[in-house]
C-alpha positions in Angstrom: -48.7 59.4 59.8 -51.2 56.8 58.8 -51.1 53.4 59.9 -50.3 51.4 56.6 -47.0 53.3 57.1 -44.0 51.4 58.5 -42.4 53.6 61.1 -38.7 52.8 62.0 -39.4 51.8 65.6 -41.3 48.9 64.2 -38.8 48.1 61.3 -35.9 47.9 64.1 -37.9 45.9 66.6 -39.1 43.6 63.7 -37.0 43.2 61.3 -32.9 44.4 62.4 -33.1 43.3 65.8 -34.3 39.1 64.8 -31.4 40.1 62.4 -28.7 41.1 64.5 -29.3 38.5 66.8 -29.0 35.6 64.0 -25.7 37.1 63.1 -24.5 37.2 66.4 -25.6 33.5 67.0 -23.8 32.7 63.6 -20.8 34.6 64.7 -20.4 32.7 68.1 -20.9 29.1 66.3 -18.4 30.0 63.9 -15.7 30.6 67.0 -16.7 27.7 68.8 -16.4 25.7 65.9 -12.6 27.5 64.9 -11.5 26.7 68.2 -13.0 23.0 68.7 -11.0 22.7 65.0 -7.7 23.8 66.7 -7.6 22.0 69.2 -8.8 18.8 67.7 -5.4 19.9 65.2 -3.2 20.7 68.2 -4.3 17.0 69.4 -3.4 15.8 66.1 0.2 17.3 66.3 1.2 16.7 69.5 0.5 12.8 68.4 2.4 13.3 64.8 5.0 14.6 66.4 5.5 12.3 69.4 5.2 9.3 66.6 8.0 10.8 64.5 10.2 11.2 67.3 9.6 7.9 68.5 10.4 6.8 64.7 13.4 8.7 65.0 14.4 7.8 67.8 14.6 3.6 66.3 15.6 5.0 63.4 18.9 6.3 65.2 19.4 3.5 66.6 19.5 1.0 63.7 22.0 3.2 62.0 24.3 2.9 64.7 24.3 -1.0 64.9 24.8 -0.7 61.3 27.3 2.2 61.0 30.1 -0.1 62.0 30.4 -3.1 59.9 30.9 -6.5 61.0 34.4 -7.2 59.8 35.7 -4.0 61.5 34.2 -6.0 65.2 35.6 -9.0 64.5 39.1 -7.5 64.1 38.4 -5.2 67.2 37.4 -8.4 68.8 40.4 -10.2 67.6 43.3 -7.3 68.0 41.3 -7.3 71.9 41.5 -11.0 72.8 45.1 -11.3 71.7 46.1 -8.5 73.8 44.4 -9.5 77.2 46.2 -13.5 76.4 49.8 -11.0 76.4 48.5 -10.1 79.8 47.7 -13.6 81.1 50.8 -14.5 80.2 52.4 -12.1 81.5 50.8 -12.1 85.1 51.1 -16.3 84.9 54.8 -15.4 84.7 55.1 -13.3 87.7 52.7 -15.7 89.2 52.8 -15.1 93.4 55.5 -12.2 92.5 53.1 -10.0 91.0 51.0 -9.5 94.0 52.6 -7.5 96.9 53.1 -9.1 100.1 51.1 -8.9 103.3 51.8 -7.6 106.9 50.6 -9.6 110.0 48.6 -6.7 110.6 46.8 -6.0 107.6 45.9 -10.1 108.1 44.8 -9.8 111.5 42.0 -7.4 110.4 40.2 -9.2 108.2 
């Protein structure tokens, strides 16, 4: 072989090895970039999920508050008040008879 001919060893050393090293570095950088993007997406997803959960909780509370009409609540309050007044009147009629008498032994322990 004469000196002007390109040998395979020279081709591998001068051309192919630097190209392969460059491709390896390019793949390494792409992998690192993809991993960083995935982590950013996961973080954004976690934040969005937390925000959505908070919004759903507040919406559920708002729906629960507005579910029962105010008129129905007033009617229920009126009925409960009337029932409590009837119970109070019955207790007033019974007076002291409604309470069981305590024995003197029980009174001395207090």
